[in-house]
C-alpha positions in Angstrom: -129.5 -33.6 100.7 -130.1 -37.4 100.5 -129.6 -39.3 97.2 -133.3 -40.0 97.2 -134.3 -36.5 97.7 -131.6 -35.3 95.1 -133.1 -37.7 92.6 -136.5 -36.3 93.0 -135.3 -32.8 92.8 -133.3 -33.6 89.5 -136.3 -35.3 88.0 -138.5 -32.4 88.9 -136.1 -29.9 87.3 -135.8 -32.1 84.2 -139.6 -32.3 83.7 -140.2 -28.6 84.4 -137.4 -27.7 82.1 -138.6 -29.9 79.3 -142.0 -28.1 79.4 -140.2 -24.8 79.3 -138.0 -25.9 76.5 -140.9 -27.2 74.4 -142.8 -24.0 75.0 -139.8 -21.7 74.2 -138.8 -23.5 71.2 -142.2 -23.1 69.5 -142.3 -19.5 70.5 -138.6 -18.7 69.2 -138.2 -21.0 66.2 -139.3 -18.3 63.8 -137.4 -15.5 65.5 -134.2 -17.5 65.4 -134.3 -17.4 61.6 -134.5 -13.7 61.6 -131.4 -13.0 63.7 -129.1 -12.9 60.8 -131.0 -10.3 58.9 -131.5 -8.4 62.2 -127.8 -8.3 62.7 -127.2 -6.8 59.2 -129.9 -4.2 59.5 -128.8 -3.1 63.0 -125.1 -3.1 62.9 -123.5 0.2 64.1 -122.5 2.4 61.2 -118.9 3.3 61.2 -117.9 6.8 60.3 -114.4 6.4 58.7 -113.8 10.1 58.8 -113.8 10.0 62.5 -110.4 10.0 64.2 -109.7 8.1 67.3 -108.0 10.2 70.0 -104.5 9.1 71.2 -104.6 8.3 74.8 -101.9 8.1 77.4 -102.3 7.2 81.0 -101.1 10.0 83.4 -99.4 9.4 86.7 -101.7 11.4 89.0 -99.5 12.1 92.1 -102.3 13.6 94.0 -104.5 10.6 93.7 -101.7 8.3 94.4 -100.9 10.1 97.7 -104.5 10.0 98.6 -104.5 6.3 98.1 -101.5 5.9 100.3 -103.0 7.9 102.9 -106.1 5.8 102.9 -104.0 2.7 103.1 -102.2 4.0 106.2 -105.6 4.5 107.8 -106.8 1.0 107.2 -108.9 -0.6 109.9 -108.2 -4.4 110.0 -110.1 -6.9 111.7 -109.4 -10.0 113.6 -109.0 -13.3 111.8 -110.5 -16.6 113.2 -108.2 -19.0 114.8 -110.1 -22.2 114.3 -111.0 -21.7 110.6 -108.7 -22.5 107.6 -107.3 -19.5 105.8 -109.5 -18.4 102.8 -112.4 -20.5 104.0 -114.4 -17.4 104.9 -112.9 -15.4 102.2 -109.6 -13.4 101.9 -107.3 -14.1 104.8 -107.2 -10.9 107.1 -103.6 -11.3 108.1 -102.4 -11.8 104.5 -104.5 -8.7 103.5 -102.6 -6.8 106.1 -99.4 -7.9 104.7 -100.4 -6.8 101.2 -101.7 -3.4 102.3 -98.5 -2.6 104.0 -96.6 -3.5 100.8 -98.9 -1.6 98.6 -98.7 1.6 100.7 -94.9 1.5 101.2 -93.1 -0.5 98.5 -95.3 -0.6 95.4 -94.2 1.7 92.6 -97.3 2.8 90.8 -95.4 5.4 88.6 -93.2 2.7 87.1 -96.4 0.6 86.4 -98.0 3.6 84.6 -95.0 3.6 82.3 -95.6 -0.2 81.6 -99.3 0.4 81.0 -98.2 2.9 78.4 -96.1 0.3 76.6 -98.5 0.0 73.6 -100.4 2.7 71.7 -103.8 3.4 73.1 -106.8 5.4 71.8 -110.3 6.4 72.8 -113.3 6.9 70.5 -117.1 7.2 70.9 -119.1 4.5 69.3 -123.0 4.6 69.6 -122.5 7.3 72.3 -120.3 5.1 74.3 -116.6 6.0 75.1 -114.3 3.1 74.2 -110.8 2.7 75.2 -108.5 0.3 73.3 -104.9 -0.7 72.4 -104.1 -1.0 68.8 -100.7 -2.5 68.0 -99.2 -4.1 64.8 -96.5 -6.8 65.3 -93.8 -7.3 62.6 -95.4 -5.0 60.1 -93.2 -6.1 57.2 -94.2 -9.8 57.5 -96.1 -11.0 54.4 -98.8 -12.9 56.3 -101.3 -10.5 58.0 -104.0 -11.5 60.5 -106.5 -9.3 62.4 -107.2 -10.3 66.0 -109.5 -9.0 68.7 -108.5 -9.8 72.3 -111.2 -9.8 75.0 -110.9 -10.0 78.7 -113.6 -9.9 81.4 -114.0 -9.0 85.1 -111.9 -8.4 87.1 -109.3 -8.2 84.4 -107.9 -5.4 82.3 -106.5 -4.7 78.9 -102.8 -4.9 79.9 -103.4 -8.5 81.0 -102.7 -9.2 77.3 -99.4 -7.4 77.1 -97.3 -10.4 77.8 -99.1 -12.4 75.1 -98.6 -9.5 72.5 -94.9 -9.4 73.4 -94.7 -13.2 73.0 -96.4 -13.2 69.7 -94.2 -10.5 68.3 -91.0 -12.3 69.4 -91.9 -15.8 68.4 -94.1 -15.4 65.3 -91.9 -13.1 63.3 -93.3 -14.4 60.0 -96.8 -13.1 60.9 -98.0 -9.5 61.2 -100.7 -9.4 63.8 -103.0 -6.3 63.7 -104.1 -6.3 67.4 -107.0 -4.5 69.0 -107.5 -4.9 72.8 -110.6 -2.9 73.9 -111.8 -2.1 77.4 -115.3 -3.2 78.0 -117.7 -0.2 78.5 -117.6 0.7 82.3 -114.1 -0.9 82.6 -111.0 1.3 83.3 -110.7 4.0 80.7 -113.9 3.1 78.8 -115.5 5.6 81.2 -117.5 7.5 82.2 -120.5 5.4 81.5 -123.9 6.8 82.5 -126.2 4.4 80.7 -126.9 0.7 80.7 -124.7 -1.3 78.4 -125.0 -5.1 78.5 -122.8 -7.8 76.7 -125.1 -7.7 73.7 -124.6 -4.0 73.3 -120.8 -4.5 73.8 -120.8 -7.1 70.9 -122.3 -4.5 68.6 -119.8 -1.8 69.7 -116.8 -4.1 69.5 -117.8 -5.3 66.0 -118.0 -1.7 65.0 -114.6 -1.0 66.5 -113.1 -3.8 64.6 -114.5 -2.7 61.3 -113.2 1.0 62.1 -109.7 -0.3 62.7 -109.5 -3.3 60.3 -111.7 -2.1 57.6 -115.4 -2.4 56.9 -115.2 -5.9 55.2 -112.1 -7.2 56.9 -112.1 -10.6 58.5 -110.9 -11.0 62.1 -110.3 -13.6 64.7 -111.3 -13.2 68.3 -109.9 -14.6 71.6 -112.0 -14.4 74.6 -111.8 -15.0 78.3 -114.6 -14.6 81.0 -117.1 -12.1 79.7 -114.8 -12.0 76.6 -116.0 -15.6 75.9 -119.6 -14.6 75.9 -118.9 -11.5 73.7 -116.8 -13.7 71.3 -119.7 -16.1 71.1 -122.2 -13.5 70.3 -119.9 -12.0 67.6 -119.8 -15.4 65.9 -123.6 -15.7 66.0 -124.3 -12.2 64.7 -121.5 -11.8 62.2 -120.3 -15.2 60.8 -119.4 -13.6 57.5 -116.4 -11.7 59.0 -115.5 -13.7 62.0 -112.7 -15.9 61.0 -113.1 -17.9 64.1 -113.4 -17.6 67.9 -110.9 -19.1 70.5 -112.5 -19.1 74.0 -111.3 -20.3 77.5 -114.7 -20.3 79.3 -117.6 -21.5 77.0 -120.7 -19.8 78.2 -122.5 -22.0 80.8 -125.1 -24.0 78.9 -128.6 -22.8 79.4 -131.2 -25.1 80.9 -133.4 -24.1 78.1 -131.2 -26.1 75.8 -132.8 -29.6 75.9 -129.7 -31.5 74.8 -127.5 -29.9 77.4 -130.2 -30.5 80.0 -130.2 -34.2 79.2 -126.4 -34.3 79.6 -126.6 -32.6 83.0 -129.2 -35.0 84.1 -127.2 -38.0 82.9 -124.2 -36.6 84.6 -126.2 -36.7 88.0 -126.3 -40.5 88.0 -123.7 -41.6 85.4 -121.0 -38.9 85.7 -118.4 -40.6 83.6 -120.6 -41.4 80.7 -120.8 -37.9 79.6 -117.1 -37.1 80.0 -113.9 -37.8 77.9 -111.0 -39.7 79.6 -109.0 -36.6 80.0 -111.9 -34.5 81.6 -112.3 -37.5 84.1 -108.6 -37.3 84.7 -108.7 -33.5 85.4 -111.6 -34.0 87.8 -114.3 -32.1 85.9 -117.9 -32.8 86.5 -121.1 -31.8 84.8 -124.3 -32.4 86.6 -127.4 -30.9 88.1 -125.9 -30.9 91.5 -122.5 -29.6 90.3 -124.2 -26.6 88.6 -126.2 -26.0 91.9 -123.0 -26.2 93.9 -121.4 -23.6 91.4 -124.4 -21.3 92.1 -124.7 -21.7 95.7 -121.2 -22.3 97.0 -118.8 -20.6 94.6 -120.3 -17.7 92.9 -122.0 -15.6 95.6 -120.2 -12.6 94.2 -122.2 -13.2 90.9 -125.5 -12.9 92.7 -124.5 -9.6 94.4 -123.2 -8.1 91.2 -126.2 -9.2 89.1 -128.6 -7.6 91.7 -127.2 -4.7 93.7 -123.6 -3.9 92.4 -123.8 -0.3 93.4 -124.2 -1.2 97.1 -121.0 -3.3 97.4 -119.3 -0.9 94.9 -119.9 2.0 97.4 -117.6 0.2 100.0 -114.9 -0.7 97.5 -114.8 2.8 95.8 -113.8 4.3 99.1 -111.8 1.5 100.8 -108.7 0.2 99.0 -108.5 -2.5 101.6 -112.0 -3.7 100.7 -111.2 -3.5 97.0 -108.0 -5.5 97.4 -109.6 -8.2 99.5 -112.7 -8.5 97.2 -110.9 -8.6 93.9 -107.8 -10.7 94.9 -110.1 -13.4 96.4 -111.5 -13.9 93.0 -108.0 -14.3 91.6 -107.3 -16.9 94.3 -110.5 -18.8 93.7 -110.3 -18.4 89.9 -106.7 -19.6 89.7 -106.9 -22.5 92.1 -110.5 -23.4 93.0 -111.1 -24.8 96.4 -107.5 -26.0 96.7 -106.4 -22.8 98.3 -108.4 -23.4 101.5 -105.9 -23.6 104.4 -103.2 -21.6 102.5 -102.6 -18.1 104.2 -101.8 -16.5 100.8 -104.6 -18.3 99.0 -101.9 -19.4 96.4 -101.4 -15.8 95.3 -97.7 -15.8 96.0 -97.3 -17.8 92.8 -97.8 -14.5 91.1 -95.8 -11.3 91.1 -97.1 -9.0 93.9 -96.6 -6.0 91.6 -98.7 -7.5 88.9 -101.6 -8.2 91.3 -101.3 -4.7 92.8 -101.3 -3.1 89.4 -104.7 -4.6 88.7 -106.1 -3.4 91.8 -104.6 0.1 91.5 -105.9 0.4 88.0 -109.4 -0.3 89.3 -108.9 2.2 92.1 -107.4 5.0 90.0 -110.0 4.6 87.3 -112.7 4.3 90.0 -114.4 1.8 87.8 -115.2 -1.0 90.2 -118.8 -0.2 90.5 -119.2 0.5 86.8 -117.5 -2.7 85.8 -119.6 -4.8 88.1 -122.9 -3.4 86.7 -122.1 -5.5 83.5 -123.4 -8.5 85.6 -126.7 -6.7 86.4 -127.0 -5.4 82.9 -126.5 -8.9 81.4 -129.7 -10.1 83.2 -132.0 -7.2 83.4 -131.7 -6.2 79.9 -133.3 -9.5 78.9 -136.5 -7.7 79.7 -135.8 -5.8 76.4 -136.9 -9.0 74.7 -136.0 -9.7 71.0 -133.3 -10.5 69.9 -131.5 -11.0 73.4 -134.0 -13.6 74.5 -133.4 -15.9 71.6 -129.7 -15.3 71.0 -128.6 -18.0 73.5 -130.6 -20.6 71.6 -128.9 -19.8 68.3 -126.0 -22.1 67.2 -122.8 -20.7 65.8 -122.7 -21.3 62.0 -120.6 -24.2 60.7 -118.7 -21.5 58.7 -117.2 -20.2 61.9 -114.5 -22.4 63.5 -114.5 -22.5 67.3 -111.5 -23.3 69.4 -111.9 -24.1 73.2 -109.0 -24.1 75.5 -110.0 -24.9 79.1 -107.6 -24.8 82.1 -108.0 -27.1 85.0 -109.3 -24.8 87.6 -111.7 -22.9 85.4 -114.7 -21.6 87.4 -117.3 -23.3 85.2 -117.1 -26.2 83.0 -119.1 -27.5 79.9 -118.0 -31.0 78.6 -116.8 -31.8 75.0 -119.9 -33.9 74.3 -122.1 -30.9 75.0 -119.9 -28.4 73.1 -119.6 -30.4 69.9 -123.5 -30.2 69.6 -123.4 -26.6 70.6 -120.7 -25.5 68.2 -121.1 -27.0 64.7 -117.4 -26.5 63.8 -115.5 -27.2 66.9 -112.1 -27.4 65.4 -110.0 -27.4 68.5 -110.7 -28.7 72.2 -107.8 -28.5 74.5 -107.6 -29.1 78.3 -104.5 -27.7 80.2 -103.1 -28.6 83.6 -101.9 -26.1 86.1 -104.0 -23.0 85.3 -107.3 -21.5 85.9 -109.8 -18.8 85.0 -107.4 -16.0 84.5 -105.6 -17.9 81.8 -103.8 -15.1 80.0 -102.6 -13.6 83.2 -101.2 -17.0 84.3 -100.3 -18.6 81.0 -99.7 -16.1 78.2 -97.4 -18.3 76.3 -99.9 -21.3 76.3 -102.8 -19.1 75.4 -100.8 -17.4 72.6 -99.5 -20.7 71.0 -102.9 -22.4 71.2 -104.7 -19.3 69.7 -102.2 -19.1 66.8 -102.4 -22.9 66.2 -106.1 -22.6 66.0 -105.9 -19.5 63.5 -103.7 -21.6 61.3 -106.2 -24.4 61.3 -109.0 -22.1 60.4 -107.2 -20.3 57.5 
């Protein structure tokens, strides 16, 4: 697309969006004022007499042997000679190498023992089965802080284990009451036979927090990926009990936010004018064309999962080879961006193979790849339910709730500081980090933990 055509396209998008913004603002201004009362009236009631069931992950030898048999029968395909590795997706030759390791050397039984390192429970909230870790560090410490740790797709609850261990060993003067829930449809928060979207999950996780911490207890939230969106919803709906939210991927700004739209338009023609010096140094961009590139070039999986997740899920539920290639390609792109094109391993050899295969085996053994991907479809199609989902994105987080943002250099999507400071009325921390990406806690548990605790201390 030529610069002239791109300019015409950008101006057209701006004018159309301005019209939509004005219309929606008129329609929703009164509704926005009612969200707080709606949240109080519709919060899920917590039955304190209910007892959560202790949960232990079992090593299922029959299922493990079946998986190994399937791996031994994998039908591989030929790689292209004249195309750089990872340009078309996961490198077939590297996939073969991982499949052979997975079936012959990977020790799932010992990983099950690791997954059982911290106490786990399951409870039904709003007719939805929820699995969660609940652990208290340094219980004799005088200072006590409640925290909720939220991951996304394709992550897992045990992705926070290294962070929990780090916090316990390095912050002995603080007692952290930690809850790590699995999103409905993920892992052991199954079976799930109804539509549950991020909004529903927000209500459920707040109820879980009140169940564990106490009805009127304050708690802090750290969120990554979908966890960032759920954290944001929690802060908007329950500012009176959220001590602060610390997120790594601020939800991509809506084009129905006029202020953000203007920044994206300005970024199209004067890219450095809307960025800080450090953002420029890190190579971040925020413009209409950059957002279009994100949608068209980088997030094809998002479109599939937001429309027909069960179709692609059918293949991955029965093919461990397909599951491995699809999920680990996301870890490659999310961790290193487009910098991995030409590298046979997609940069993944930076990580411990057993850690990567534990994630894949977890999704396989729980048969949750389809139910976890449905979250994308649910997030969009439940907007048809209307109020209050349709206006929640337009609501700003109260100045009473501190917001901390820690963005790693290769994060999938990016929203600049100048946009965020208008979006979050109390943006108390904004931190950019080199040498990291989307799966921040998986890659950098120490950096995440230190920054989160620093944020909490600022907020208290």
